[in-house]
C-alpha positions in Angstrom: -3.6 2.1 -19.1 -4.5 3.9 -16.1 -7.9 4.8 -14.7 -9.3 8.6 -15.5 -9.3 10.6 -12.4 -12.7 11.4 -12.9 -13.7 8.4 -12.3 -11.5 7.6 -9.6 -13.4 11.5 -7.9 -16.3 9.4 -7.8 -15.3 6.7 -5.9 -17.2 7.2 -2.3 -16.9 4.2 0.7 -20.0 2.4 -0.1 -18.2 1.6 -3.3 -15.7 -0.2 -1.6 -15.8 -4.1 -0.5 -13.8 -5.9 2.4 -10.1 -4.8 3.0 -11.0 -1.6 1.3 -13.7 -0.7 2.9 -11.7 -1.5 6.4 -9.2 0.9 5.4 -11.3 3.8 4.4 -12.8 3.5 7.1 -9.4 3.9 9.0 -7.7 5.5 7.0 -9.5 7.7 4.3 -11.5 7.8 1.5 -8.3 9.4 -0.5 -5.7 6.3 1.1 -7.9 3.9 -0.2 -8.1 5.3 -3.6 -4.2 6.2 -3.6 -4.1 2.4 -2.6 -6.0 1.6 -5.0 -4.2 3.9 -8.1 -0.7 2.0 -6.8 -1.2 -1.0 -5.3 -3.9 -2.7 -7.0 -3.8 -6.5 -7.0 -1.0 -6.6 -4.5 -2.0 -8.4 -1.2 -0.9 -6.3 2.1 -0.3 -7.5 5.6 -0.3 -5.7 8.3 1.6 -7.9 10.8 1.1 -7.1 15.0 5.1 -6.7 14.9 4.7 -3.9 13.0 5.8 -1.2 15.1 8.1 -3.8 17.1 11.8 -1.6 16.3 9.4 1.6 17.5 8.3 -0.4 20.1 12.0 -1.5 21.2 13.6 2.3 20.7 10.7 3.8 22.8 11.6 1.2 25.8 15.3 1.8 25.6 14.6 5.0 25.8 12.2 5.3 28.7 13.0 2.5 30.5 13.8 3.1 34.0 14.0 -0.4 35.7 10.8 0.5 37.7 8.5 1.3 34.8 8.4 -2.0 32.9 4.8 -2.3 33.2 3.9 1.4 32.2 5.9 1.0 29.2 4.2 -2.2 28.3 0.9 -0.7 28.6 1.4 2.2 26.7 2.9 0.0 23.6 0.7 -3.1 24.6 2.6 -5.4 24.6 3.6 -7.9 27.8 5.3 -7.0 30.8 8.4 -10.5 30.3 8.3 -8.1 26.3 9.9 -5.3 27.6 12.0 -7.4 30.4 13.6 -9.0 27.1 13.8 -5.9 25.2 15.8 -4.2 28.2 17.9 -7.8 28.2 16.9 -8.4 31.8 14.5 -11.0 31.2 14.5 -12.7 34.5 13.7 -16.6 34.7 10.9 -17.8 37.2 11.3 -20.2 39.5 9.4 -23.1 37.1 11.1 -22.1 34.1 14.5 -23.4 32.7 16.6 -21.6 31.1 17.3 -22.2 27.4 21.3 -21.8 26.7 
């Protein structure tokens, strides 16, 4: 048995607690209510790596060999991670290569 639409239409941002208040703040009240309707009782995690496939695709498409720092800043990752993604990870003199 679901909640009547009249009840859900009355939800205001200050009615929400915890993570749901954050969802409403960042994504809007309608999104928070939709999440409640479809996923109440479900825990959802938003890992930092959630967009890594997008970052890889973006970097591989735009990497010129000279713009690793710019791509790192755009994606919010380290310059080293850009080199790992493009397959040109350099090893510094003080690092050991894992083989």
